[in-house]
C-alpha atoms as one frame of an Amber mdcrd trajectory, in Angstrom:
protein
  42.898  87.373  96.721  42.282  90.887  95.440  38.789  91.988  94.531  38.379
  94.648  91.875  35.579  97.158  91.452  34.619  98.738  88.149  34.548 102.533
  88.543  34.908 103.951  85.025  35.530 103.378  81.314  38.034 105.034  78.979
  35.954 106.681  76.262  38.567 108.285  74.025  42.227 109.133  73.720  43.450
 112.674  73.329  46.608 114.696  73.049  49.724 114.555  75.201  48.875 111.165
  76.656  45.488 112.042  78.179  42.411 109.819  77.989  38.790 110.805  78.586
  37.170 108.789  81.365  33.504 108.319  82.224  32.749 107.273  85.796  30.058
 104.748  86.689  27.026 106.606  88.130  26.332 106.285  91.842  29.845 106.824
  93.193  31.590 109.883  94.498  35.324 109.580  93.750  37.930 111.442  95.817
  40.125 112.338  92.829  42.842 113.896  95.024  43.477 110.457  96.530  43.433
 108.541  93.253  47.045 107.482  92.655  46.664 104.065  91.003  44.010 102.317
  88.945  43.847  98.885  87.331  43.153  98.132  83.689  42.218  94.724  82.327
  44.575  93.276  79.718  43.658  89.748  78.613  41.874  88.944  81.895  44.742
  90.209  84.034  44.535  93.435  86.011  47.561  95.689  85.507  48.305  98.425
  88.021  48.753 101.815  86.325  49.967 104.970  88.067  47.842 108.089  87.573
  50.156 110.991  86.743  47.576 113.763  86.322  43.815 114.348  86.328  42.069
 117.237  84.602  38.439 118.050  85.363  36.671 120.191  82.765  33.005 120.763
  83.618  31.531 117.236  83.535  34.513 115.645  81.741  37.462 113.856  83.323
  40.844 113.333  81.684  43.551 111.051  83.076  47.219 110.911  82.196  49.020
 107.736  83.162  52.708 107.469  83.963  54.747 106.045  81.046  51.931 106.556
  78.518  52.930 109.608  76.514  52.262 109.323  72.799  49.229 108.469  70.672
  50.368 104.923  69.947  50.921 104.080  73.618  47.562 105.410  74.761  45.623
 103.944  71.833  45.745 100.525  73.549  43.751 102.039  76.429  40.677 102.906
  74.349  37.477 101.246  75.646  39.254  99.755  78.665  37.359  99.423  81.927
  38.920 101.158  84.935  39.039  99.282  88.251  40.115  99.866  91.843  41.262
  97.161  94.223  39.166  96.649  97.359  41.597  98.539  99.634  41.639 101.690
  97.495  37.944 101.413  96.653  37.084 101.681 100.346  39.449 104.672 100.775
  38.523 106.635  97.640  34.915 105.864  96.731  31.798 106.889  98.589  28.478
 105.490  97.493  25.828 108.080  96.703  22.241 107.235  97.374  19.838 108.525
  94.792  17.210 109.476  97.329  13.489 109.126  97.440  12.906 111.374  94.429
  13.093 108.407  92.026  10.733 106.104  93.929   7.791 105.245  91.732   9.615
 105.800  88.433   9.070 103.170  85.775  12.060 101.232  84.456  11.888 100.589
  80.707  14.157  98.624  78.405  13.509  98.924  74.663  10.030 100.205  75.450
   9.171  97.220  77.683   8.222  97.918  81.297  10.573  96.040  83.619   9.108
  97.392  86.835   8.964 100.372  89.177  11.571 101.729  91.543  10.597 101.011
  95.147
């Protein structure tokens, strides 16, 4: 059985079939090796081929094979982006945040949840 790992979310759709993607913090993605991703459609993961990736400062734009016009890519808006366990282990490296955040307070809606240890 395949395990899937959430790595990003599609934030917006653009021109020429590109979508803007935001990666989940804490991972370093080897974009040169990223050939396929999975998107969830009605609780089923569909394998999608990555045709092109554009990096512009802190923004990432993906173009998927066979998704060319605005109508085709509009179905991708707000979709979560996954990797299967095999590709996750090849492409993703976990980044540790380091000791510089130890002692920080964690707040949610102004309520103290705890401290980073």
